[in-house]
N, CA, C and O atoms as a GROMACS GRO file, in nm:
protein
  332
    1UNK      N    1   7.978   9.352   8.815
    1UNK     CA    2   7.873   9.448   8.838
    1UNK      C    3   7.851   9.472   8.991
    1UNK      O    4   7.842   9.586   9.038
    2UNK      N    5   7.842   9.367   9.063
    2UNK     CA    6   7.818   9.382   9.208
    2UNK      C    7   7.942   9.446   9.274
    2UNK      O    8   7.936   9.534   9.360
    3UNK      N    9   8.051   9.395   9.226
    3UNK     CA   10   8.181   9.446   9.288
    3UNK      C   11   8.192   9.611   9.262
    3UNK      O   12   8.232   9.692   9.346
    4UNK      N   13   8.151   9.641   9.138
    4UNK     CA   14   8.159   9.798   9.109
    4UNK      C   15   8.061   9.877   9.197
    4UNK      O   16   8.096   9.986   9.243
    5UNK      N   17   7.941   9.825   9.223
    5UNK     CA   18   7.851   9.879   9.304
    5UNK      C   19   7.885   9.890   9.450
    5UNK      O   20   7.870   9.995   9.512
    6UNK      N   21   7.934   9.770   9.510
    6UNK     CA   22   7.996   9.776   9.628
    6UNK      C   23   8.122   9.878   9.646
    6UNK      O   24   8.134   9.954   9.743
    7UNK      N   25   8.203   9.870   9.550
    7UNK     CA   26   8.323   9.956   9.558
    7UNK      C   27   8.297  10.104   9.556
    7UNK      O   28   8.357  10.185   9.626
    8UNK      N   29   8.196  10.135   9.463
    8UNK     CA   30   8.150  10.267   9.460
    8UNK      C   31   8.091  10.323   9.596
    8UNK      O   32   8.127  10.428   9.648
    9UNK      N   33   8.007  10.249   9.638
    9UNK     CA   34   7.931  10.298   9.770
    9UNK      C   35   8.036  10.295   9.876
    9UNK      O   36   8.047  10.392   9.952
   10UNK      N   37   8.111  10.193   9.888
   10UNK     CA   38   8.210  10.188   9.992
   10UNK      C   39   8.309  10.306  10.000
   10UNK      O   40   8.347  10.358  10.105
   11UNK      N   41   8.346  10.340   9.878
   11UNK     CA   42   8.433  10.458   9.866
   11UNK      C   43   8.353  10.584   9.884
   11UNK      O   44   8.412  10.679   9.935
   12UNK      N   45   8.242  10.597   9.854
   12UNK     CA   46   8.155  10.716   9.875
   12UNK      C   47   8.131  10.727  10.026
   12UNK      O   48   8.141  10.837  10.079
   13UNK      N   49   8.100  10.621  10.095
   13UNK     CA   50   8.083  10.623  10.254
   13UNK      C   51   8.202  10.619  10.329
   13UNK      O   52   8.199  10.644  10.449
   14UNK      N   53   8.316  10.588  10.265
   14UNK     CA   54   8.439  10.564  10.334
   14UNK      C   55   8.438  10.462  10.449
   14UNK      O   56   8.504  10.468  10.552
   15UNK      N   57   8.350  10.367  10.412
   15UNK     CA   58   8.346  10.248  10.503
   15UNK      C   59   8.387  10.122  10.426
   15UNK      O   60   8.344  10.116  10.311
   16UNK      N   61   8.451  10.036  10.464
   16UNK     CA   62   8.476   9.906  10.398
   16UNK      C   63   8.427   9.784  10.459
   16UNK      O   64   8.376   9.699  10.385
   17UNK      N   65   8.436   9.764  10.577
   17UNK     CA   66   8.388   9.653  10.647
   17UNK      C   67   8.253   9.604  10.631
   17UNK      O   68   8.226   9.486  10.610
   18UNK      N   69   8.152   9.714  10.644
   18UNK     CA   70   8.005   9.664  10.606
   18UNK      C   71   7.996   9.604  10.482
   18UNK      O   72   7.923   9.506  10.469
   19UNK      N   73   8.066   9.652  10.379
   19UNK     CA   74   8.042   9.604  10.248
   19UNK      C   75   8.102   9.463  10.244
   19UNK      O   76   8.051   9.371  10.181
   20UNK      N   77   8.211   9.453  10.314
   20UNK     CA   78   8.282   9.313  10.308
   20UNK      C   79   8.193   9.209  10.372
   20UNK      O   80   8.180   9.098  10.322
   21UNK      N   81   8.122   9.251  10.498
   21UNK     CA   82   8.029   9.176  10.546
   21UNK      C   83   7.910   9.135  10.475
   21UNK      O   84   7.865   9.021  10.487
   22UNK      N   85   7.854   9.226  10.399
   22UNK     CA   86   7.756   9.199  10.322
   22UNK      C   87   7.785   9.106  10.203
   22UNK      O   88   7.696   9.035  10.157
   23UNK      N   89   7.905   9.108  10.155
   23UNK     CA   90   7.943   9.022  10.038
   23UNK      C   91   7.968   8.891  10.106
   23UNK      O   92   7.937   8.790  10.042
   24UNK      N   93   8.017   8.876  10.220
   24UNK     CA   94   8.013   8.751  10.310
   24UNK      C   95   7.894   8.677  10.325
   24UNK      O   96   7.884   8.555  10.317
   25UNK      N   97   7.790   8.770  10.351
   25UNK     CA   98   7.646   8.714  10.365
   25UNK      C   99   7.597   8.662  10.250
   25UNK      O  100   7.530   8.558  10.251
   26UNK      N  101   7.626   8.733  10.137
   26UNK     CA  102   7.589   8.672  10.006
   26UNK      C  103   7.647   8.543   9.971
   26UNK      O  104   7.588   8.454   9.910
   27UNK      N  105   7.773   8.539  10.018
   27UNK     CA  106   7.850   8.412  10.008
   27UNK      C  107   7.787   8.291  10.085
   27UNK      O  108   7.772   8.181  10.031
   28UNK      N  109   7.752   8.318  10.211
   28UNK     CA  110   7.692   8.237  10.293
   28UNK      C  111   7.546   8.193  10.257
   28UNK      O  112   7.505   8.082  10.293
   29UNK      N  113   7.475   8.270  10.192
   29UNK     CA  114   7.336   8.239  10.139
   29UNK      C  115   7.372   8.138  10.018
   29UNK      O  116   7.304   8.037  10.001
   30UNK      N  117   7.470   8.166   9.941
   30UNK     CA  118   7.505   8.068   9.835
   30UNK      C  119   7.541   7.922   9.889
   30UNK      O  120   7.492   7.820   9.841
   31UNK      N  121   7.621   7.923   9.982
   31UNK     CA  122   7.653   7.800  10.038
   31UNK      C  123   7.540   7.724  10.120
   31UNK      O  124   7.541   7.602  10.132
   32UNK      N  125   7.449   7.803  10.172
   32UNK     CA  126   7.335   7.740  10.231
   32UNK      C  127   7.243   7.681  10.119
   32UNK      O  128   7.195   7.568  10.129
   33UNK      N  129   7.224   7.755  10.025
   33UNK     CA  130   7.151   7.695   9.900
   33UNK      C  131   7.202   7.564   9.837
   33UNK      O  132   7.131   7.473   9.793
   34UNK      N  133   7.352   7.570   9.840
   34UNK     CA  134   7.416   7.450   9.782
   34UNK      C  135   7.418   7.336   9.866
   34UNK      O  136   7.437   7.229   9.808
   35UNK      N  137   7.402   7.333  10.006
   35UNK     CA  138   7.402   7.226  10.084
   35UNK      C  139   7.263   7.176  10.111
   35UNK      O  140   7.245   7.067  10.165
   36UNK      N  141   7.170   7.248  10.076
   36UNK     CA  142   7.029   7.184  10.081
   36UNK      C  143   7.000   7.096   9.976
   36UNK      O  144   7.073   7.093   9.877
   37UNK      N  145   6.893   7.017   9.989
   37UNK     CA  146   6.855   6.916   9.899
   37UNK      C  147   6.758   6.985   9.801
   37UNK      O  148   6.636   6.986   9.816
   38UNK      N  149   6.831   7.050   9.689
   38UNK     CA  150   6.756   7.128   9.605
   38UNK      C  151   6.789   7.066   9.466
   38UNK      O  152   6.879   6.983   9.453
   39UNK      N  153   6.711   7.113   9.362
   39UNK     CA  154   6.721   7.061   9.233
   39UNK      C  155   6.863   7.135   9.170
   39UNK      O  156   6.915   7.236   9.218
   40UNK      N  157   6.903   7.072   9.072
   40UNK     CA  158   7.033   7.128   9.002
   40UNK      C  159   7.030   7.262   8.968
   40UNK      O  160   7.132   7.330   8.984
   41UNK      N  161   6.908   7.321   8.913
   41UNK     CA  162   6.898   7.456   8.876
   41UNK      C  163   6.928   7.560   8.998
   41UNK      O  164   7.000   7.659   8.994
   42UNK      N  165   6.853   7.509   9.107
   42UNK     CA  166   6.873   7.597   9.227
   42UNK      C  167   7.013   7.602   9.277
   42UNK      O  168   7.066   7.704   9.320
   43UNK      N  169   7.075   7.477   9.267
   43UNK     CA  170   7.215   7.486   9.311
   43UNK      C  171   7.318   7.547   9.218
   43UNK      O  172   7.430   7.580   9.259
   44UNK      N  173   7.279   7.562   9.097
   44UNK     CA  174   7.348   7.657   9.003
   44UNK      C  175   7.335   7.790   9.042
   44UNK      O  176   7.435   7.862   9.040
   45UNK      N  177   7.213   7.839   9.084
   45UNK     CA  178   7.185   7.980   9.137
   45UNK      C  179   7.264   8.006   9.273
   45UNK      O  180   7.308   8.117   9.304
   46UNK      N  181   7.276   7.898   9.344
   46UNK     CA  182   7.357   7.906   9.475
   46UNK      C  183   7.503   7.919   9.439
   46UNK      O  184   7.572   7.996   9.505
   47UNK      N  185   7.557   7.850   9.338
   47UNK     CA  186   7.694   7.862   9.304
   47UNK      C  187   7.726   7.999   9.260
   47UNK      O  188   7.832   8.052   9.292
   48UNK      N  189   7.624   8.065   9.180
   48UNK     CA  190   7.643   8.196   9.131
   48UNK      C  191   7.654   8.295   9.258
   48UNK      O  192   7.732   8.390   9.253
   49UNK      N  193   7.583   8.273   9.356
   49UNK     CA  194   7.588   8.354   9.471
   49UNK      C  195   7.706   8.336   9.544
   49UNK      O  196   7.757   8.431   9.605
   50UNK      N  197   7.757   8.215   9.543
   50UNK     CA  198   7.893   8.183   9.601
   50UNK      C  199   8.002   8.265   9.537
   50UNK      O  200   8.074   8.338   9.604
   51UNK      N  201   8.014   8.253   9.407
   51UNK     CA  202   8.106   8.328   9.316
   51UNK      C  203   8.090   8.477   9.350
   51UNK      O  204   8.187   8.538   9.395
   52UNK      N  205   7.977   8.537   9.332
   52UNK     CA  206   7.960   8.668   9.355
   52UNK      C  207   8.010   8.736   9.482
   52UNK      O  208   8.074   8.841   9.486
   53UNK      N  209   7.969   8.651   9.598
   53UNK     CA  210   8.001   8.698   9.720
   53UNK      C  211   8.145   8.685   9.756
   53UNK      O  212   8.204   8.767   9.826
   54UNK      N  213   8.204   8.569   9.702
   54UNK     CA  214   8.350   8.536   9.730
   54UNK      C  215   8.443   8.631   9.656
   54UNK      O  216   8.547   8.670   9.710
   55UNK      N  217   8.407   8.673   9.524
   55UNK     CA  218   8.481   8.758   9.459
   55UNK      C  219   8.474   8.898   9.509
   55UNK      O  220   8.572   8.973   9.518
   56UNK      N  221   8.346   8.931   9.543
   56UNK     CA  222   8.330   9.066   9.589
   56UNK      C  223   8.396   9.088   9.720
   56UNK      O  224   8.451   9.197   9.735
   57UNK      N  225   8.398   8.998   9.824
   57UNK     CA  226   8.459   9.008   9.954
   57UNK      C  227   8.606   8.976   9.953
   57UNK      O  228   8.679   9.029  10.036
   58UNK      N  229   8.653   8.892   9.863
   58UNK     CA  230   8.791   8.858   9.870
   58UNK      C  231   8.887   8.934   9.776
   58UNK      O  232   8.967   9.014   9.824
   59UNK      N  233   8.882   8.911   9.657
   59UNK     CA  234   8.987   8.975   9.562
   59UNK      C  235   8.935   9.112   9.515
   59UNK      O  236   9.012   9.196   9.471
   60UNK      N  237   8.806   9.131   9.525
   60UNK     CA  238   8.769   9.256   9.465
   60UNK      C  239   8.808   9.374   9.534
   60UNK      O  240   8.850   9.470   9.468
   61UNK      N  241   8.796   9.381   9.676
   61UNK     CA  242   8.854   9.511   9.741
   61UNK      C  243   8.986   9.531   9.722
   61UNK      O  244   9.028   9.647   9.717
   62UNK      N  245   9.076   9.420   9.710
   62UNK     CA  246   9.212   9.438   9.690
   62UNK      C  247   9.248   9.503   9.558
   62UNK      O  248   9.338   9.587   9.555
   63UNK      N  249   9.178   9.464   9.443
   63UNK     CA  250   9.190   9.506   9.316
   63UNK      C  251   9.142   9.649   9.311
   63UNK      O  252   9.201   9.730   9.240
   64UNK      N  253   9.030   9.686   9.386
   64UNK     CA  254   8.979   9.823   9.383
   64UNK      C  255   9.072   9.911   9.456
   64UNK      O  256   9.102  10.021   9.410
   65UNK      N  257   9.116   9.868   9.563
   65UNK     CA  258   9.226   9.942   9.636
   65UNK      C  259   9.342   9.979   9.568
   65UNK      O  260   9.394  10.090   9.580
   66UNK      N  261   9.393   9.874   9.485
   66UNK     CA  262   9.515   9.901   9.408
   66UNK      C  263   9.491  10.011   9.307
   66UNK      O  264   9.577  10.098   9.288
   67UNK      N  265   9.373  10.008   9.240
   67UNK     CA  266   9.327  10.092   9.129
   67UNK      C  267   9.318  10.236   9.178
   67UNK      O  268   9.361  10.326   9.105
   68UNK      N  269   9.261  10.265   9.306
   68UNK     CA  270   9.234  10.389   9.350
   68UNK      C  271   9.336  10.450   9.421
   68UNK      O  272   9.334  10.573   9.433
   69UNK      N  273   9.438  10.374   9.479
   69UNK     CA  274   9.537  10.434   9.559
   69UNK      C  275   9.660  10.509   9.483
   69UNK      O  276   9.732  10.591   9.541
   70UNK      N  277   9.675  10.475   9.359
   70UNK     CA  278   9.795  10.520   9.278
   70UNK      C  279   9.750  10.635   9.192
   70UNK      O  280   9.686  10.610   9.090
   71UNK      N  281   9.780  10.761   9.226
   71UNK     CA  282   9.728  10.869   9.149
   71UNK      C  283   9.813  10.888   9.016
   71UNK      O  284   9.771  10.961   8.926
   72UNK      N  285   9.937  10.817   9.007
   72UNK     CA  286  10.016  10.849   8.898
   72UNK      C  287   9.955  10.800   8.759
   72UNK      O  288   9.955  10.866   8.655
   73UNK      N  289   9.902  10.671   8.777
   73UNK     CA  290   9.830  10.619   8.657
   73UNK      C  291   9.673  10.644   8.656
   73UNK      O  292   9.597  10.547   8.651
   74UNK      N  293   9.631  10.760   8.662
   74UNK     CA  294   9.499  10.806   8.674
   74UNK      C  295   9.409  10.746   8.563
   74UNK      O  296   9.302  10.691   8.589
   75UNK      N  297   9.460  10.758   8.434
   75UNK     CA  298   9.387  10.716   8.319
   75UNK      C  299   9.373  10.564   8.302
   75UNK      O  300   9.285  10.514   8.233
   76UNK      N  301   9.466  10.494   8.371
   76UNK     CA  302   9.453  10.350   8.368
   76UNK      C  303   9.372  10.279   8.473
   76UNK      O  304   9.352  10.158   8.465
   77UNK      N  305   9.330  10.346   8.561
   77UNK     CA  306   9.250  10.292   8.675
   77UNK      C  307   9.137  10.202   8.622
   77UNK      O  308   9.136  10.084   8.659
   78UNK      N  309   9.051  10.243   8.546
   78UNK     CA  310   8.933  10.151   8.498
   78UNK      C  311   8.981  10.022   8.426
   78UNK      O  312   8.918   9.916   8.428
   79UNK      N  313   9.104  10.042   8.359
   79UNK     CA  314   9.132   9.913   8.292
   79UNK      C  315   9.185   9.813   8.382
   79UNK      O  316   9.162   9.693   8.367
   80UNK      N  317   9.267   9.868   8.491
   80UNK     CA  318   9.320   9.774   8.590
   80UNK      C  319   9.216   9.723   8.674
   80UNK      O  320   9.243   9.623   8.740
   81UNK      N  321   9.090   9.777   8.687
   81UNK     CA  322   8.992   9.731   8.779
   81UNK      C  323   8.903   9.627   8.690
   81UNK      O  324   8.839   9.536   8.741
   82UNK      N  325   8.909   9.654   8.556
   82UNK     CA  326   8.818   9.530   8.490
   82UNK      C  327   8.914   9.413   8.447
   82UNK      O  328   8.866   9.319   8.384
   83UNK      N  329   9.038   9.415   8.477
   83UNK     CA  330   9.130   9.292   8.447
   83UNK      C  331   9.125   9.197   8.552
   83UNK      O  332   9.192   9.094   8.545
   0.00000   0.00000   0.00000
């Protein structure tokens, strides 16, 4: 869901790096939560943020770019994005 929102707005604004930096900030917040002395439920929440930020900033833009750059398979774009 976060990847879809980031990809939509980065495509609409024609800017990529601010959204990648925002995703890295989400990732950093998750790591900060995980290195603190917090209960296990809070650490699970931090792990969730690490996964969301890492996927959105790492593999997400690559998958999204592959799906939008090829105009031949226009009908298969959403399915490639969801895999």
